[in-house]
ZAMARGU-4260 file (C-alpha; in steps of 0.2 Angstrom, whole numbers, plus 5000, padded with zeros to 4 digits):
<rodrens>
0) 5026/5123/4994 | 5020/5106/4990 | 5012/5095/4999 | 5020/5077/5000 | 5011/5060/5008
5) 5019/5043/5008 | 5007/5026/5005 | 5015/5013/5016 | 5011/4995/5016 | 5016/4977/5012
10) 5007/4975/4996 | 5010/4955/4998 | 5002/4959/4985 | 4994/4974/4980 | 4973/4973/4979
15) 4960/4984/4973 | 4957/4995/4988 | 4976/4997/4989 | 4976/5006/4972 | 4959/5016/4976
20) 4967/5023/4993 | 4984/5025/4981 | 4972/5035/4970 | 4963/5045/4981 | 4979/5051/4991
25) 4985/5057/4974 | 4972/5068/4971 | 4975/5075/4987 | 4991/5077/4990 | 5005/5084/4977
30) 5014/5071/4977 | 5012/5052/4983 | 5026/5040/4988 | 5021/5022/4986 | 5032/5013/4999
35) 5033/4995/5000 | 5042/4990/5016 | 5045/4975/5026 | 5036/4971/5039 | 5047/4955/5050
40) 5028/4950/5056 | 5024/4942/5040 | 5027/4930/5029 | 5031/4937/5011 | 5025/4928/4995
45) 5033/4941/4984 | 5048/4946/4985 | 5050/4965/4986 | 5056/4969/4970 | 5042/4959/4962
50) 5030/4970/4975 | 5036/4985/4968 | 5035/4980/4948 | 5018/4974/4951 | 5012/4989/4960
55) 5021/5001/4947 | 5012/4990/4931 | 4996/4991/4942 | 4995/5010/4944 | 5002/5012/4927
60) 4987/5005/4921 | 4977/5018/4929 | 4987/5031/4922 | 4997/5035/4942 | 5015/5033/4940
65) 5027/5046/4932 | 5011/5061/4936 | 5014/5062/4955 | 5015/5044/4961 | 5031/5037/4966
70) 5034/5018/4970 | 5047/5012/4979 | 5053/5001/4996 | 5061/5004/5010 | 5069/4992/5023
75) 5082/5003/5033 | 5076/5010/5048 | 5057/5017/5053 | 5047/5023/5042 | 5047/5040/5046
80) 5065/5042/5042 | 5058/5039/5024 | 5045/5052/5026 | 5057/5065/5032 | 5073/5060/5017
85) 5059/5066/5006 | 5049/5080/5013 | 5032/5072/5018 | 5022/5078/5032 | 5006/5065/5030
90) 5006/5046/5029 | 4991/5038/5020 | 4983/5022/5028 | 4968/5013/5021 | 4956/5008/5034
95) 4943/4992/5034 | 4938/4991/5051 | 4939/4993/5069 | 4952/4981/5069 | 4963/4994/5059
100) 4961/5007/5069 | 4966/4998/5085 | 4983/4991/5075 | 4987/5008/5065 | 4982/5021/5081
105) 4999/5018/5091 | 5009/5018/5077 | 4999/5034/5071 | 5003/5042/5088 | 5022/5039/5089
110) 5025/5043/5070 | 5019/5059/5076 | 5030/5060/5091 | 5043/5056/5083 | 5045/5066/5066
115) 5028/5076/5066 | 5021/5068/5054 | 5004/5065/5054 | 4991/5050/5048 | 4978/5051/5038
120) 4967/5035/5038 | 4955/5035/5021 | 4939/5024/5023 | 4938/5010/5008 | 4927/5010/4995
125) 4913/4997/5001 | 4918/4986/4987 | 4935/4981/4993 | 4932/4985/5011 | 4933/4965/5016
130) 4949/4961/5005 | 4966/4960/5012 | 4982/4953/5004 | 4980/4940/5015 | 4964/4934/5010
135) 4968/4936/4993 | 4986/4926/4997 | 4975/4912/5005 | 4961/4911/4989 | 4974/4911/4977
140) 4984/4898/4986 | 4969/4887/4985 | 4966/4888/4967 | 4953/4901/4968 | 4950/4916/4957
145) 4956/4931/4965 | 4954/4945/4947 | 4940/4953/4957 | 4951/4958/4970 | 4965/4962/4962
150) 4974/4972/4947 | 4972/4960/4931 | 4995/4962/4931 | 4993/4954/4949 | 4978/4941/4944
155) 4989/4933/4930 | 5007/4934/4941 | 4999/4924/4955 | 4989/4913/4943 | 5008/4909/4935
160) 5014/4905/4953 | 5001/4894/4958 | 5005/4882/4944
</rodrens>
């Protein structure tokens, strides 16, 4: 039996921290689904279809897409419904701080209660522990260089959209 995990997020935009978590999840599980989810509590900068494309390009640069990594989006229903549809037994989340733990823990418990899907928290590479998508958006909007925080394809995209 193969192990399937889901790495969900808004990925608005994907950061090097996200890539690190996805890469490590791909080394643990037989198949990893990177799922762009709509978060109604956040105002998105990048349309979902563009986010999926940027993630695919970012992961292709690392040789991840096509091997055991699938990139898609999910906007209908609960994330655990997607997990059930693809046979995933785990959700993988990157945790940067206690704030993330406090935010993610109730969702992890509910996901386990609803569908028996366990959540696995991965700690970030310390080089990326301070980076969030919202911080990248803010730096980009103010004309700062985001290249140290995001894959090259994302940095180019953000540079073009800032013009």
